[in-house]
C-alpha positions in Angstrom: -23.6 0.1 -34.7 -22.4 3.3 -33.2 -24.5 5.5 -31.0 -26.5 2.7 -29.3 -26.6 2.2 -25.6 -26.4 -1.3 -24.1 -27.1 -1.3 -20.4 -25.8 -4.9 -20.2 -22.4 -4.1 -21.6 -20.7 -4.4 -18.3 -22.5 -7.7 -17.6 -20.8 -9.3 -20.6 -17.4 -10.9 -20.5 -15.9 -12.9 -23.3 -16.6 -16.6 -22.8 -19.1 -16.0 -20.0 -21.6 -18.9 -19.5 -25.1 -17.9 -20.5 -26.5 -18.6 -17.0 -24.0 -16.2 -15.5 -24.8 -13.6 -18.1 -28.5 -13.9 -17.3 -27.8 -13.6 -13.6 -25.7 -10.5 -14.3 -28.5 -9.0 -16.4 -30.9 -9.5 -13.5 -28.4 -7.7 -11.2 -28.1 -4.8 -13.6 -31.9 -4.6 -13.8 -32.2 -4.6 -10.0 -29.6 -1.9 -9.6 -30.9 0.3 -12.4 -34.4 0.2 -10.9 -33.1 2.2 -7.8 -33.8 5.9 -8.5 -30.9 8.3 -8.2 -31.9 10.9 -5.6 -29.5 13.4 -7.2 -31.1 13.3 -10.6 -32.3 16.8 -11.6 -30.4 18.6 -8.8 -28.3 21.6 -9.8 -24.6 21.6 -9.0 -23.6 23.7 -6.1 -21.4 26.8 -6.7 -18.5 25.2 -4.9 -18.9 22.0 -6.9 -18.8 24.0 -10.1 -15.5 25.5 -9.1 -13.8 22.6 -7.3 -15.8 19.4 -8.2 -13.4 18.1 -10.8 -10.5 18.4 -8.3 -12.5 16.9 -5.5 -13.5 13.9 -7.7 -9.9 13.3 -8.8 -8.6 13.4 -5.3 -11.4 11.1 -4.1 -10.7 8.6 -6.9 -6.9 8.7 -6.4 -7.4 8.1 -2.7 -9.8 5.2 -3.2 -7.4 3.5 -5.7 -4.4 4.1 -3.4 -6.2 2.6 -0.4 -7.3 -0.4 -2.5 -3.8 -1.1 -3.7 -2.3 -0.6 -0.3 -0.4 2.6 -1.1 -2.4 4.4 1.5 -3.8 3.2 4.8 -7.3 3.4 6.3 -5.9 6.0 8.6 -4.9 8.0 5.5 -8.5 7.6 4.3 -9.9 8.9 7.6 -7.6 11.9 7.4 -8.8 12.5 3.8 -12.4 12.4 4.8 -11.8 14.7 7.8 -10.1 17.2 5.4 -13.2 17.3 3.2 -15.5 17.7 6.3 -13.3 20.5 7.5 -13.1 22.3 4.1 -15.5 25.4 4.2 -16.1 25.0 0.4 -17.1 21.4 0.8 -19.3 22.3 3.7 -21.0 24.9 1.5 -21.4 22.3 -1.2 -23.1 19.9 1.2 -25.4 22.7 2.4 -26.4 23.8 -1.1 -26.9 20.3 -2.3 -29.1 19.5 0.7 -31.1 22.6 0.1 -31.6 21.7 -3.6 -32.7 18.2 -2.6 -35.2 19.5 0.0 -36.6 22.0 -2.6 -36.9 19.3 -5.2 -38.8 17.0 -2.9 -41.3 19.5 -1.5 -44.8 18.3 -1.9 
């Protein structure tokens, strides 16, 4: 049936023993019970402009470090470049402000 959501889809693997599948389902349930603190936050102006590019660069770097194409030192330089980027700093500030406003009591 199309259009249905199965939260256990990633817990299933062809030929998986039922006890392992049940353990995976418990893991999915425990993870999905953790609330996402960013839920309901607006995207910052810099993220609207550069977010797709930032995400692509981040994912590319993660993969390259994992497969050994880049070193941990390269990762550290990458993180520093984000921290030094004025647009990223503005994104962090705006997101923090949105979070604080959302959680005011």
